[in-house]
N, C-alpha and C positions, 0 to 999 in steps of 0.2 A: 524595414523594421530592425532596430538594433536592440541590444540588451538594456537600453534605457527604458524608463516607464512609458507604456503606450496605453492611451485611454481606450483603445478598441479591444484590449485584452482584459479578461476577467478570470479569476481563479475560483474553482470549486474544490474545497478540501473535504475529502471523504473521511470522516472521523468515526467510522463505525466498526473498525476492525476489533475482533474479540481478543486476538493474541493468545489463544488457548495453549499454544506450544510453549509459552513463557509462564505458564502456571507453575507454581502457586503465587508468583509475584503479580502476574496479570490476572485480575478477577473481574467479575461482572460489574461490580460497583466502581472499579477503577481499572479499565482495560489498558492494554498496551499503548495506545496513542498518547495517553496522559501520564505515562511514567517517565521519569528522568533516567534513562538507561545509560546515557553517555554524557555526563556532565550535569549541570544544574537545571538545564531546560528539559522539559518533556519533549518527546518526539514531535508532538503537535506544535509546540511553540517553536521548535527548530524548523519545522516545515514553513511556518508563517514567516520567520525571519529570513529564510533562504530565498523566498520569492519576493520579499519586500522591495529590493532594488529594481525589480522588473514590473511588478503589478501593484498599483496603489492600494492602500488599506481599504479605501472606499469601494474598490472593485474586487475585494476578496470575500468569499462566502464560505460558510461551513455547513455541511450536512451531517447530522449526528442523531443517534438514538435520543428520543425525548428525555430519557433518564439521564443522559450524559450532558445535556445542555448546561446545567449548573457548573459542571467541571470545565466545559469549554469556555463558558463565560468568565469563570474565575481565572483561567489561564490566559485568556485573550480578551480582556475588557474593552480593548479598542474596537472589537467587532460586535459589541452589544447592540441589539436592535434587529433590524430586518435582515442583517447579514448572517444571522444564526437561524437555521431552518431545522426543525426537529421532525424526525420520522417517528410514527407511532411505535415502531419497533423495527429492528433490522430485517430487511428482506433482500439482502444481497445488493450488488452494485448496479444491476440494471434498473431496479426501482429507484435507487438513490440518484442516479444520473438523470433518469427521466423526470424525477421531481425537481431537480435543479434546472433542467431545461425549460420546464413549464412555470415554475414558481419565480424564477429570477427574470424579470422583464428587461430584455436588452434588444438592440437592433439585431436583425437576422445575420448581418455581416460581421458582427462582433465575434471575437474568437474566445471560446471557453477552454480553459486549461484545467484538466481534472487530475488531481493529485491525491494519492493516499496520504493520510496524516501520520503514518507510523513507520516511514522508511528513513534510512540514513544515507546521506550523500556527503562525501568529503570534499569534492571539488565543486564548490557552489558556483563559482564564476562560469565554469564550463557547462554546468547544468543549466544556468540561465541562458547561456548562448544556444544550447540545444533546444530549449523551449522556444526561443525567438526564431530559430531555424524551422522548427515544427510549425509555428504560426505562419511563416511564409509558405510552407508546403501545403498548408490547409486552405490557402486563399482560393484555390480552384474548386473547393467543395469536397476535397478528399477528407477522409477520416484518418488522422495521423496518430501514431504511437511512437514513443521512444523505445528503441531497441538497445538494451544494456549490453555493453561488451562483456561477453561471457568469460568468467575466470576458470572454467573447466566444465566437465559434463555433470553438472549439478542436477539431481533428480527431483529436487523439491520445487523447481521453478518451471513455468511454461516457457515455450520457445516460439520465436517468430522466424519464419524462413522467408528469405527474399526471392524475387524472381530473377530470371537471367537477363533482364533488361539493363542492368547496371544502374549506377547512380545518376540522378538528375543534377542539374547545375546547382540546386540548393542543397545537395547532399542526400536527399531522400531517395528511397527505393520503393518500388511496389512490393507489398507483402503478398506472398503466394498462399501461405497457410500458417495456421497456429497449431502447435502441438502441446498438449497439456501434460506436464510432469511425466516425461518419458522414463523408461528403464535406462539404466546406465549405458547399455550397449547402443540403444537408440539415440541417446544424447550424444554419444561419441560420433555417430553417423551424422547427426544434424550439424554438429560443429565442423565437420569435414566438408560440408556442402560448399561447392564452388560459388553458389549464389549468396552465401552468407547466412548466418543464423545468430540470433541474439536472445538474451533473456527477456521475457515479458514482465515488466515492472508494474503494469496497470496504470501507466501515465499516458493520458490522451489529450490531444489538441484538435479542435475542430470549430468550424463556424457554427453558430447556434442554429441557423436555418438548415445547414447540412445535417446536423445531428437530428433535429426534429423530423426532417424528411426521411432519414434512414430509420429512425425509430418507428415512424408510421408504417414503413414498409416491412420491417423485420420483427417488430414487437408492438403491433397495433393494440393488443389487449392491455399491455402495461400503460401505454400512453392514454388510451381512452379511460382506463380506470382511474388514473391519477388526475386526469382532467375533471372527472366527476367528483373526486374527493376534494379538489380545490374549489369547486363551485359552492356557493352559499347554500346551506341546508343539507349538504352531504357530509358524511363522516369519512375522513381520510383513514382513520383506524379501521373502519369496516371494509373499506376498499382494499387496504393493505392485506387483510386476511385472505383475500381472494387472489392476490397477485402471486405469480410463480416466484419461487426462491431460485433466482438464476443470475449469473454474473453478466456484466455488460459484454465481456468477451464472448460468452456462449450465445447470448441473445442477439448481439449486433455485429461485433467485430469479425467473428469467424465467418458468418454468412456473407457479410459485405466484402470480405477479402476474396471470396470466390467470384465476385463480380468485378474485381479490379479496382475497388473504391478505397482501399486502405493502403496508406504509405507508412514506412518505418524510417525514422531518423536515427541512425546509429549514434550512441552516446557512451563515451568512456568517462564516467564522472565519479568513480569511487562509490558505487551504489551498493547498499545491502538492505534487505528487508528486515534484518534483525528478527527474523520470524521464529527462531528457535534458540535454545540455550547454546547450541554449537555456533550459530551465526554470531551471537553476542560475544561468545568467547573468542572467536576468530578476530572480530574487530578490536576487542580490548587487547588481545595478544599482539595484534599488529601495532597498536599504539604504544604498548609497553612490553616489548619483546624481552624475554629472559631465556637463559640457557635451559632452565627446567620446564618452561612453558606453564608455570603456575601463575594464575591470576586470582587475586583475592579482592573482594569488595566488602567493605564494612568491617566488623570486628571479627577478624579471622587470622589464624596463624597456621603455618604449614611447616612440616619437617620431612624432607626426603621424598616428596611426591614429584610426579612428572605429568605434564599435560593435564592439569586439573584446574577447574574453576570453582571458587567458593563465593557465593553471594549471600552475605549475612545481613539480614535486616530484622531479625527476630528478637533483638535486645539481649543477646547473650554471645559469649565467645564461642566460635566454632573452630575446632582444631582438627586438622587432617594430618595423617602420618603414613607415609609410604604408599600412597595411592597412585594409580595411573589411569589416564583416560577416563576421568570421572568428573561428574558435575554434582555439586552440593548446593542446594538452595534452602536457606533457613528463613522462615517468616514466623510471626508470632504464633500462628496456629498450625502450620504445616512444615514438615521437613521433607525435602525431595532429595534422594540420592540415586543417581542413575549413571549407567555406563554411557560414555559420550556418544557411542555409535547407536544408542537407542533414544537419543534426545527427541527425535521426531514422534516417538510413541507417547510422549507426554499428553498429546491430544486424546489418545485412547483412554488414558486414565481419567481425564476430564469427562469424556463421554460416559465412562462407567459410573463416575460419581453422580452425573446428571440423571442417569437411568435409575440409580439407587435413591434419588431425591436427597442426596447429601448436600443440600443447598448452602449450608453454612460454610462449605469449603470452596464454593464456586464464585 
């Protein structure tokens, strides 16, 4: 299999990410996947364009919250119809992947590529080559994930650790274990592992029959519930209420790795999840480096600041003066000012607003 289009491959785009760490720009009504953070295309549109040379449009499917299907349809009219599948509400990635496995009818030997809709990849050609390599590695029934070349001991990502077996002829390795968002000291240890360690981007490749068999083994309740929900006369919404809120990593990949059924294909493709204001700042600063490290988007002016990002979409001029290591986000109804090293805590603010039922700001 080459990086040319292959009819046996099909894509499932998971467009359910909330992007709460990019609040107040990312909101419930228009979450992160549907925002144009880097250029005129939304991250969702960029994801579709990125895989188009490898996977035909007719073999590309989207799983999204029912509320966001109009947004997805507006941004990707070429997928209107049966290729748009709505969840009653978000129930994490295990439910979304199981729904895709059951609702999209394909041959068991066909290879499903699962991609988050809200990531950024700069080396698109290498990314497609990595997906094609992962499809080859999945041919024996293995569950395959891409391991992103780590740029440092990042504590906001999960890690994949390889085994001592070394690389196979197709470049893949067996995954020994998965570590979720370690402390910095632990992340340094993982990256020093002689067996290799990579960031976990949540990108998976597997045969449909292998996925269904693995789900039946490790997440039988989720599979059985969704099957009932898809049957005539049953309510998928009612079924979803009873499903566990669990990621596909926790429900399937981690236990399957203990059985030696998971492979990792290392990929150095210029990946970022753009999951926080710091991550977006880093990507923008990489594109447009300056001596001061000041990045401005929208109607903004700065004087004498250092390592500052201003994102202005509130319809007014934002002026910064003499700041350092600060993020300023201006929207029509909310202004966020935070220290750059506290950017991950934006999610805590969103949780606090939700608990206070300040829904107008969510």
